[in-house]
Structures are given as structure tokens and as C-alpha cells.
C-alpha positions in Angstrom: -160.8 22.2 34.4 -158.2 19.5 34.3 -157.4 17.1 37.1 -154.3 17.9 39.1 -152.1 14.8 39.5 -149.1 14.4 41.8 -146.7 12.1 40.0 -144.4 11.4 42.8 -142.8 12.5 46.0 -139.9 14.9 45.6 -136.5 13.3 46.0 -135.6 15.6 48.9 -138.7 14.5 50.9 -138.0 10.9 50.1 -134.3 11.2 51.3 -135.3 13.0 54.5 -138.3 10.9 55.5 -136.4 8.1 57.2 -138.0 8.9 60.5 -141.4 8.0 59.0 -140.5 4.4 58.6 -142.5 2.1 60.8 -140.7 -0.8 62.6 -142.6 -3.3 60.5 -141.1 -2.0 57.3 -137.5 -2.7 58.3 -135.5 -4.4 55.5 -134.0 -7.8 55.9 -130.3 -8.2 56.6 -127.9 -9.4 53.9 -127.4 -12.7 55.7 -131.1 -13.5 55.4 -132.3 -12.6 58.9 -134.6 -9.8 59.9 -133.0 -6.7 61.5 -133.0 -7.3 65.2 -134.0 -3.8 66.3 -132.5 -1.5 68.8 -133.0 -3.8 71.9 -130.3 -6.3 70.8 -127.4 -3.8 71.1 -128.0 -3.2 74.8 -125.3 -5.7 76.0 -122.6 -4.2 73.7 -123.6 -0.7 74.7 -123.3 -1.5 78.4 -119.9 -3.1 77.9 -118.5 -0.2 75.9 -119.9 2.4 78.3 -118.1 0.6 81.1 -114.9 0.4 79.1 -115.2 4.2 78.3 -115.5 4.8 82.1 -112.3 2.8 82.8 -110.3 4.4 79.9 -111.3 8.0 79.9 -112.9 9.3 83.1 -110.3 11.3 85.1 -107.5 10.5 82.6 -106.0 12.4 79.6 -106.5 10.7 76.2 -103.6 8.6 75.0 -103.4 5.0 73.8 -106.8 4.6 75.5 -108.3 6.1 72.3 -106.9 3.3 70.2 -107.9 0.6 72.7 -111.5 2.0 72.7 -111.7 2.2 68.9 -110.5 -1.4 68.5 -113.0 -2.5 71.2 -115.9 -0.8 69.4 -114.8 -2.4 66.1 -114.7 -5.8 67.8 -118.3 -5.4 69.2 -119.5 -4.3 65.7 -117.9 -7.4 64.1 -119.6 -9.6 66.7 -123.0 -7.9 66.1 -122.6 -8.2 62.3 -122.0 -11.9 62.7 -120.1 -12.5 59.5 -116.6 -12.7 58.1 -117.2 -11.9 54.5 -116.3 -8.4 53.5 -114.6 -7.6 56.9 -110.9 -7.7 55.9 -110.8 -4.2 54.3 -112.7 -2.5 57.2 -110.5 -4.1 59.8 -107.3 -3.0 58.0 -108.6 0.5 57.6 -109.5 0.6 61.3 -106.0 -0.6 62.2 -104.4 2.2 60.1 -106.8 4.8 61.6 -105.7 4.1 65.2 -101.9 4.2 64.5 -101.7 8.0 64.6 -103.2 8.3 68.1 -100.8 5.6 69.3 -98.0 7.9 68.1 -99.4 11.1 69.5 -102.8 12.5 70.3 -103.4 15.7 68.4 -106.2 17.2 66.3 -104.8 15.6 63.1 -104.5 12.1 64.6 -107.9 12.3 66.2 -109.4 13.4 62.9 -107.8 10.4 61.1 -109.2 8.1 63.9 -112.7 9.4 63.6 -112.8 9.6 59.8 -111.2 6.2 59.3 -113.5 4.7 61.9 -116.6 6.1 60.2 -115.6 4.8 56.8 -114.6 1.4 58.3 -118.0 1.1 60.1 -120.0 1.9 57.0 -117.8 -0.4 54.9 -118.3 -3.2 57.3 -122.1 -2.7 57.5 -122.5 -2.6 53.8 -120.0 -5.4 53.1 -118.9 -3.8 49.9 -117.6 -0.5 48.5 -120.5 0.3 46.3 -122.7 3.1 47.7 -120.1 3.7 50.4 -120.2 7.5 50.0 -124.0 7.5 50.4 -123.8 5.3 53.4 -121.3 7.6 55.1 -123.4 10.7 54.4 -126.5 8.9 55.7 -124.7 7.8 58.9 -123.4 11.3 59.6 -126.9 12.6 59.1 -128.3 10.0 61.5 -125.6 10.2 64.1 -126.6 13.3 66.1 -130.2 12.2 66.6 -130.3 8.5 66.2 -129.9 7.7 69.9 -132.7 10.1 71.0 -135.0 9.0 68.1 -134.6 5.3 68.9 -135.1 5.9 72.6 -138.4 7.5 71.8 -139.2 4.6 69.5 -138.5 2.1 72.2 -140.6 4.0 74.7 -143.5 4.0 72.2 -143.2 0.3 71.6 -143.1 -0.4 75.4 -146.2 1.8 75.9 -148.0 -0.1 73.1 -147.0 -3.4 74.6 -148.5 -2.4 78.0 -151.7 -1.2 76.4 -152.0 -4.5 74.5 -151.9 -6.5 77.7 -149.1 -8.8 76.7 -146.4 -10.5 78.8 -144.7 -7.1 79.5 -147.9 -5.8 80.9 -148.3 -8.8 83.1 -144.8 -8.4 84.5 -145.4 -4.7 85.1 -148.7 -5.4 86.9 -147.1 -8.2 89.0 -144.0 -6.2 90.1 -144.9 -2.5 90.0 -146.3 -2.5 93.6 -143.7 -4.8 95.1 -140.8 -2.9 93.7 -142.2 0.5 94.6 -143.1 -0.6 98.1 -139.7 -2.3 98.5 -137.9 0.9 97.6 -139.9 2.9 100.0 -139.4 0.4 102.9 -135.7 0.1 102.1 -135.3 3.8 102.3 -136.9 3.9 105.7 -134.7 1.0 107.0 -131.5 2.6 105.6 -132.3 5.9 107.3 -132.9 4.0 110.6 -129.6 2.0 110.3 -126.4 4.1 110.6 -124.2 1.2 109.4 -126.1 0.9 106.1 -126.4 4.6 105.6 -122.7 5.2 106.2 -121.7 2.4 104.0 -123.9 3.6 101.1 -122.6 7.2 101.5 -119.0 5.9 101.2 -120.0 3.8 98.2 -121.7 6.7 96.4 -118.8 9.1 97.3 -116.3 6.7 96.0 -118.0 5.5 92.8 -121.1 7.3 91.7 -120.7 10.9 91.0 -122.9 13.3 89.1 -120.2 13.8 86.4 -119.8 10.1 86.1 -123.5 9.6 85.4 -123.4 12.4 82.9 -120.3 10.8 81.3 -122.2 7.5 81.0 -125.2 9.2 79.3 -122.9 11.1 76.9 -120.9 8.0 76.1 -124.1 6.0 75.5 -125.5 8.6 73.1 -122.2 8.6 71.1 -121.8 4.8 71.0 -125.4 3.8 70.4 -125.6 5.0 66.7 -122.6 2.8 65.9 -124.2 -0.3 67.3 -127.6 0.5 66.0 -126.4 0.6 62.3 -124.6 -2.7 62.9 -127.7 -4.4 64.2 -130.2 -2.7 61.8 -128.2 -2.4 58.6 -131.2 -1.0 56.7 -130.6 2.3 58.4 -127.7 3.0 56.0 -129.6 1.8 52.9 -130.2 4.7 50.5 -133.8 5.6 49.9 -135.1 5.3 46.4 -135.8 8.5 44.5 -135.2 10.2 41.2 -131.7 11.3 40.5 -131.8 14.3 38.3 -128.5 15.6 36.9 -127.7 19.1 38.0 -126.0 21.4 35.6 -123.4 23.7 37.1 -123.6 27.4 36.1 -121.4 28.3 33.2 -119.9 31.5 34.8 -119.2 32.9 31.4 -116.6 30.1 30.5 -116.5 29.1 26.8 -113.9 28.4 24.2 -113.3 32.0 23.3 -113.1 33.2 26.9 -110.8 30.4 27.8 -108.4 31.2 24.9 -108.4 34.9 25.9 -107.8 34.1 29.5 -105.0 31.7 28.8 -103.2 34.3 26.7 -103.6 37.0 29.3 -102.8 34.8 32.3 -99.6 33.4 30.6 -98.4 36.9 29.9 -99.0 38.0 33.5 -97.3 34.8 34.8 -94.3 35.4 32.5 -93.7 38.7 34.2 -93.6 37.1 37.7 -91.5 34.2 36.4 -89.0 36.6 34.8 -88.7 38.6 38.1 -88.1 35.4 40.1 -85.5 34.3 37.6 -83.6 37.6 37.9 -83.8 38.1 41.7 -84.0 34.6 43.1 -82.1 32.5 40.6 -79.9 35.1 39.0 -78.8 36.8 42.3 -79.5 40.4 41.1 -79.5 43.2 43.6 -82.8 44.1 45.1 -84.0 47.7 45.4 -82.7 49.8 48.3 -84.2 49.0 51.6 -85.4 45.5 50.7 -83.8 42.3 51.8 -84.1 38.8 50.3 -86.0 37.7 53.3 -88.5 40.5 52.8 -88.9 39.7 49.1 -89.3 36.0 50.0 -91.9 36.6 52.7 -94.0 39.0 50.6 -94.5 36.4 47.9 -94.4 32.9 49.4 -98.0 32.5 50.5 -99.9 34.6 47.8 -98.1 32.7 45.1 -99.3 29.3 46.5 -102.9 30.7 46.4 -102.3 31.8 42.8 -101.2 28.2 41.9 -104.4 26.8 43.5 -106.5 29.1 41.4 -104.5 28.1 38.4 -105.4 24.4 39.0 -109.1 25.3 39.4 -109.0 27.3 36.2 -107.4 24.4 34.3 -110.2 22.1 35.5 -112.9 24.6 34.4 -111.2 25.1 31.0 -110.6 21.4 30.2 -114.0 20.8 28.5 -113.3 23.5 25.9 -109.8 22.4 24.9 -111.1 20.5 21.8 -113.2 23.4 20.5 -110.3 25.6 19.5 -106.8 24.7 18.2 -103.9 25.7 20.4 -105.7 25.7 23.7 -104.1 22.6 25.0 -100.5 23.9 24.6 -101.6 27.1 26.3 -103.0 25.2 29.2 -99.9 23.1 29.6 -97.8 26.3 29.4 -100.0 27.8 32.1 -99.6 24.8 34.4 -95.8 24.6 33.7 -95.4 28.3 34.7 -97.4 27.6 37.9 -95.2 24.7 38.8 -92.2 27.0 38.4 -94.0 29.5 40.5 -94.4 27.0 43.3 -90.8 26.0 43.1 -89.8 29.7 43.4 -92.2 29.9 46.4 -90.2 27.1 48.0 -87.0 28.9 47.3 -88.5 32.1 48.8 -89.5 30.2 51.9 -86.0 28.6 52.3 -84.5 32.1 52.1 -86.8 33.4 54.8 -86.1 30.4 57.0 -82.4 31.0 56.6 -82.9 34.5 57.9 -85.5 33.9 60.7 -85.6 30.2 61.4 -88.3 27.6 61.4 -91.9 28.0 62.7 -94.9 25.7 62.5 -96.5 27.9 59.8 -93.3 27.8 57.7 -92.9 24.0 57.9 -96.6 23.5 57.1 -96.3 26.0 54.2 -93.4 24.0 52.7 -95.4 20.8 52.9 -98.4 22.5 51.3 -96.3 23.9 48.5 -95.0 20.4 47.7 -98.5 19.0 47.5 -99.6 21.9 45.2 -96.7 21.3 42.9 -97.5 17.6 42.6 -101.2 18.4 42.1 -100.4 20.7 39.2 -98.2 18.0 37.6 -101.1 15.6 37.9 -103.4 18.1 36.3 -101.0 18.4 33.3 -100.8 14.6 33.0 -104.6 14.4 33.2 -104.9 16.8 30.2 -102.3 15.0 28.2 -103.9 11.6 28.7 -107.4 13.0 28.5 -108.4 11.6 31.9 -111.8 12.6 33.5 -111.8 15.1 36.4 -112.8 12.3 38.7 -109.4 10.6 38.0 -107.6 13.8 39.0 -109.7 14.6 42.1 -109.3 11.0 43.4 -105.5 11.1 43.1 -105.3 14.6 44.6 -107.4 13.5 47.5 -105.3 10.4 48.1 -102.1 12.5 47.9 -103.4 15.0 50.5 -104.6 12.3 52.9 -101.4 10.3 52.5 -99.3 13.4 53.3 -101.4 14.3 56.3 -101.3 10.7 57.6 -97.5 10.7 57.3 -97.4 14.1 59.2 -99.1 12.4 62.2 -95.9 10.5 62.8 -93.5 13.5 62.6 -92.5 15.4 65.8 -92.6 18.9 64.3 -91.9 20.5 67.6 -88.6 18.6 68.0 -87.8 19.2 64.3 -88.3 22.9 64.6 -86.3 23.2 67.8 -83.4 21.1 66.5 -83.1 23.1 63.3 -83.3 26.5 65.0 -80.9 25.6 67.7 -78.2 24.7 65.1 -78.0 28.4 64.2 -77.6 30.2 67.5 -77.4 33.6 65.9 -80.8 33.5 64.1 -83.3 31.6 66.3 -86.0 33.2 68.4 -85.3 31.9 71.9 -88.8 32.8 73.1 -90.5 31.0 70.3 -88.3 27.9 70.7 -89.0 27.8 74.4 -92.8 27.7 73.7 -92.6 24.7 71.5 -94.0 22.5 74.3 -93.2 19.2 75.9 -92.4 17.3 72.7 -89.3 19.6 72.2 -88.1 19.1 75.8 -85.3 16.7 74.8 -83.8 19.2 72.3 -84.1 22.1 74.7 -82.5 20.1 77.5 -79.5 19.2 75.2 -78.9 22.9 74.3 -76.6 24.5 76.9 -77.6 28.1 75.8 -81.3 27.2 76.6 -80.7 26.5 80.3 -83.1 29.3 81.3 -85.9 27.7 79.4 -88.0 25.6 81.8 -89.6 23.2 79.3 -92.0 20.8 81.0 -91.4 17.2 79.9 -94.4 15.1 78.7 -96.5 13.6 81.4 -97.7 10.0 81.4 -99.5 9.5 84.6 -101.2 6.2 83.7 -101.0 3.6 81.0 -104.2 5.0 79.4 -102.3 8.3 78.7 -99.3 6.5 77.1 -98.2 7.6 73.7 -95.3 6.4 71.6 -94.0 10.0 70.9 -94.2 11.0 74.6 -92.5 7.9 75.6 -89.6 8.5 73.2 -89.2 12.1 74.5 -89.1 10.9 78.1 -86.5 8.3 77.3 -84.4 10.8 75.4 -84.6 13.2 78.4 -83.5 10.4 80.8 -80.5 9.7 78.6 -79.6 13.4 78.3 -79.8 14.1 82.1 -78.2 10.8 83.2 -74.9 11.6 85.0 -71.8 10.2 83.4 -70.2 7.4 85.3 -66.5 7.7 86.0 -64.3 5.5 84.0 -61.4 3.8 85.6 -57.9 4.3 84.2 -56.9 0.9 82.7 -53.2 1.8 83.4 -53.8 1.6 87.2 -52.6 -1.5 88.6 
């Protein structure tokens, strides 16, 4: 009977066994010093928790989010203690906070959080290599790192007391005095009404249960950021075998790609011909169907079709050299899909002309433009024989850049302004529900006098936002009474 030999630890176990590392096995920092451990981040944690209390408790989020993010970045820079490799992360953090300075919304907060995480991992590593792995590792550590290191510190403190070191001597010297002093102080306070009333007023004014809970929550969220800055080895990838994984074929080969391209191009040609006749040629539609209905039925499904077309082109790309004529068929397929997206934009414009703008229609138009550019990039990738990574990177940059630009557009005001230009087509109820950011446009429209749109509220400097400030200033100008002008002919 042969001997059973275990030749190594599975990669998944190695990757997930970070919590088994002992404190003595911590790696050295890049600057040559040993990682300081979790205790050294306590001062920065206390400072940031106090700042979070001042900025966020009892206030709506506004420019306070940007101030806090920059403060966290400053503390991380101080804890890292180096300048090398910090320019890129600082610039990225600055770009990440700009959207929330403009307007606090889901998209701007997403850019703030995402950009801050990337900037943190970039600053800790000091380079761009292995940045993706560091981000994944930080996101995996973030939910539990605070509780795990609190348990680790408690264990170290307990071991120190058992070993009888300096900490044990301090505890033995001060445990009884502190406990007895607290008990005696409680008795004295209960016997002294001046002290008891003063403490009651202090606790009523400053220390509330929700404030203590806010401190604990803020500390748990801030601690992982400071911990990886102090102990940079937390983001170091664990060693392990990297075995290539083959994706399932799903029945895609040169023959199936050729047959699919012929069939798909024929089907797409039918749709392209119908759009050419009805949308571009101006032919009469069947009885009972308007151009708006024809546009609405096809605008969104056709965009989904174009996305599937791009995915199919990526899947078919490895087989283009195996059979002659596949590349022209793929380019024809992509060209027809670009025309399809353009016709979808035309459909959407016809529908908007009939029924006006909405958030969904504006977002759909932006999405259609992104899809069209992405398909053009796919065609260019095939022509130049670029790898799929080249295409995915540029599509990702395109999508992120468009979303980042959207953070600085007041879509509520844009929708209200465009709809109010055509008084016969707009939905007054929908326009009235566009919210505070459309208050200036609604106030300037005489036929919307019955719509009580609430203006933006900035109760404190922490809640200030650039967009809200612009709307408030526009409202002040719109509602300012006109001053009488004197007749210059009077003598």
C-alpha cells in the first residue's frame, strides 16, 4: 500500500487563511520598519471619530462628505510616513470627492467610495502592480477587520497580564484605587445635588445613546482604513498556485460562428430595412399605430440586442482566423448593430417629441450612446487584432468617464426646462415631482404656479452643495421684485 502524500495546501485555503497569521509573522514595511500593529492607529481613529461626530451627527450629508474623505486621506498619508508613490492616490482622491461637492446622490457617493478605496490601496502599495488583488483583499477584510483586531488586542492584553509584565504591574497597582474611586465618587455625587444636576445637564446635552452608537459605528468603519495603512502586510497577496481556468466552450466553434453570423445578419437586415422604411423613409405605419408607439416598442429591446451582439462578437473573435470570410461577417454584424443603436436613438427622440422627457428616457439616450461607441471599439479591436483586455479596459474607462460626467449634470432641471418649453405635451404632474433641484425652472414657469416645489435646504455649512447653492441663488434672482426705474426725461 503506497504512502499518501499531501503536496501542498489548496490555493483557496491559502488565500482565506489570513486570520491564522500570528502577530510575530507580520511582514516588514516597504520603508524598512516593522509593521506597528493596531495600537498605533488609535490617535488617528479618535481624531476621525470626533470629526465624524462634528460633521455628520444631526446633519444631512453635503460637503461634509468631501471634508471627511480628505481628512481620512490626510491621516492615512501621515501614518504611511512617505511621499514616494503618493501623487497618483492624492489626485484620484481629489477627483473622487468632486461629485459629492456638486451634489450628494447615489452616483456621486458611489464614486466617492470607489475612488477612495482604490486611492487607499494604491497609496498603501505605493505602486499599481497587484492593485486589483489588494482591492479585493481590502474589501474582503473590511467587514470583519475591526472586530478581528479588537479580539486580537484583547488576547494580547490578556497574555501580557498573565506574563506579569509592566501592564500587569499597572493593572495590579491601579485596579483597586480606580474601582474604589468610582464607587466613592458615585456615592458623593448622589449626595451632592449640585454635582448631580450638573452631570445630568452634561449628559443630556452631550452624551446620548445614539451618539455613543454613532461613535462605535464610525470607529468600526474607519478602523480598517487606518489598520491597512499601519500594517501594510494586510493587503499583501498570499502565495499560492495560480492555475489557469478554462471557460466552458458553450458549443462555440468556427462552424457554429459562421452559421450564426449568416443567420444573425439576415435577421438584423430585416430589422434594418424596416427602420429604413418607417423611421428614415417616412412610410405610413399600419392603422392604429403612431410613430411614438413604434418608437417606444423598440427603443429598449434593441439596445439589449446590441449588447448581446457585442458579447457574441467577443466570444466569436478567437475563431475568426480558422475560416475565411468570418471577419467581414463580424464587421457587418457590428455595423448593423451600430445602425440599430442609431435607429434606437431616433425612436427615442420621436417618443420624447410626443411625450416629453423623463429620467428613464434621458438615461436611455446616454446608455445608447455608450453602447454605440462600445460597438465601434469592438470593430476597431477586431480590425487591429487587439486582445479582449484592450477592449474591456477602454469600455470600462468610457463607462466610468460618462458616469463621472453625469454627476455634474442637474438632470431634474434639464428635464423640467425641456418639458416646459412645449406646454402642450408635458406631464404637469411628473414635472412637479422632479424635486428641489428643478425648483428654479418651476418658479420661472407662469403656468406652473400651482406646483409647490420645495427649494433645496441648506441648514448648515456641512449640508452645503454646489448644485443646491446654484438653485437657491437662481430662485433668489427669479423671485426678486423688480426695482422701479426712474424716467430719465424727468427733470
